[in-house]
C-alpha positions in Angstrom: 232.9 18.8 -58.9 233.8 22.2 -60.2 237.2 23.9 -59.8 235.7 26.1 -57.2 234.5 23.5 -54.8 231.4 21.5 -54.0 229.2 24.5 -53.0 227.3 26.6 -55.5 230.0 29.3 -55.4 227.8 32.2 -54.8 229.1 35.3 -53.0 227.4 38.6 -52.2 229.6 41.7 -52.0 228.6 45.1 -50.8 229.1 48.0 -48.5 225.7 47.9 -46.8 224.6 45.6 -44.0 221.8 44.2 -46.1 224.3 42.0 -47.8 224.6 40.0 -44.6 220.9 39.0 -44.8 221.8 36.8 -47.8 223.7 34.5 -45.4 220.3 33.0 -44.4 220.0 31.7 -48.0 223.4 30.0 -47.7 225.3 32.6 -49.7 228.8 33.6 -48.7 229.0 37.3 -48.0 231.7 39.9 -48.0 230.9 43.3 -46.4 233.4 46.0 -47.5 233.7 49.0 -45.1 236.3 51.0 -47.1 238.0 50.3 -50.4 241.7 50.8 -50.3 244.2 49.0 -52.6 244.7 46.1 -50.2 241.0 45.6 -49.6 240.2 45.8 -53.3 242.7 43.0 -54.0 241.2 40.8 -51.3 237.7 41.5 -52.6 238.7 40.6 -56.2 240.3 37.4 -55.0 237.0 36.4 -53.3 235.0 37.5 -56.3 237.0 35.3 -58.7 236.8 32.3 -56.5 233.0 32.2 -57.0 230.8 31.1 -59.9 228.2 33.8 -59.3 228.8 37.3 -57.7 226.0 39.4 -56.3 227.6 42.9 -56.0 226.3 46.4 -55.2 226.5 48.8 -58.1 228.6 51.4 -56.4 231.2 48.8 -55.4 231.1 47.2 -58.8 231.8 50.6 -60.5 234.8 51.1 -58.2 236.2 47.7 -59.0 235.2 47.5 -62.6 238.7 48.3 -64.1 240.3 45.5 -62.1 237.4 43.1 -62.7 237.5 43.7 -66.5 241.3 43.0 -66.6 241.1 39.8 -64.6 237.9 38.5 -66.3 239.2 39.1 -69.8 242.0 36.6 -69.1 239.7 33.9 -67.7 238.1 31.1 -69.7 235.0 31.0 -67.5 234.6 34.2 -65.5 231.9 34.4 -62.8 228.5 35.7 -63.6 227.9 39.1 -62.1 224.5 40.2 -60.7 224.7 43.9 -60.1 222.2 45.3 -57.7 221.6 48.9 -56.5 222.6 49.6 -52.9 219.9 50.4 -50.4 220.6 54.2 -50.6 220.6 54.3 -54.4 217.6 56.1 -55.9 218.3 54.9 -59.5 220.7 52.7 -61.3 223.0 53.3 -64.3 222.7 49.7 -65.5 220.1 50.6 -68.1 222.7 52.9 -69.8 225.3 50.1 -69.7 222.7 47.7 -71.2 221.8 50.2 -73.9 225.5 50.5 -74.8 226.0 46.8 -75.0 222.9 46.2 -77.1 223.8 49.1 -79.5 227.3 47.6 -79.9 225.8 44.1 -80.5 223.5 45.2 -83.3 226.0 47.6 -84.8 223.9 50.7 -84.7 223.1 53.2 -82.0 219.6 52.3 -80.7 217.1 55.0 -80.0 216.3 55.2 -76.3 212.9 56.5 -75.3 212.2 57.1 -71.6 
């Protein structure tokens, strides 16, 4: 048994109601209406009690500073699956991936669209 309980430890976090549909797959959900300081602490607590976190991109970007600080001190932080919200027309994840890959290989890669 893992430190996080007997279940798979998957949680979906987002602002849209589409997150609730993941309950039918047995995934715990956390719908966030507004993100004040108190709410962000509660959300981070739920996030770091899971093994896998499915989180909407806009919410992830809002919580990223807190998530980075907490995760850097953990031996086994959760795996984050960042998905665009239903109203998003495009994602910035490709830019993030480009930056990570460029850093990993030690040179700035050429990005052709």
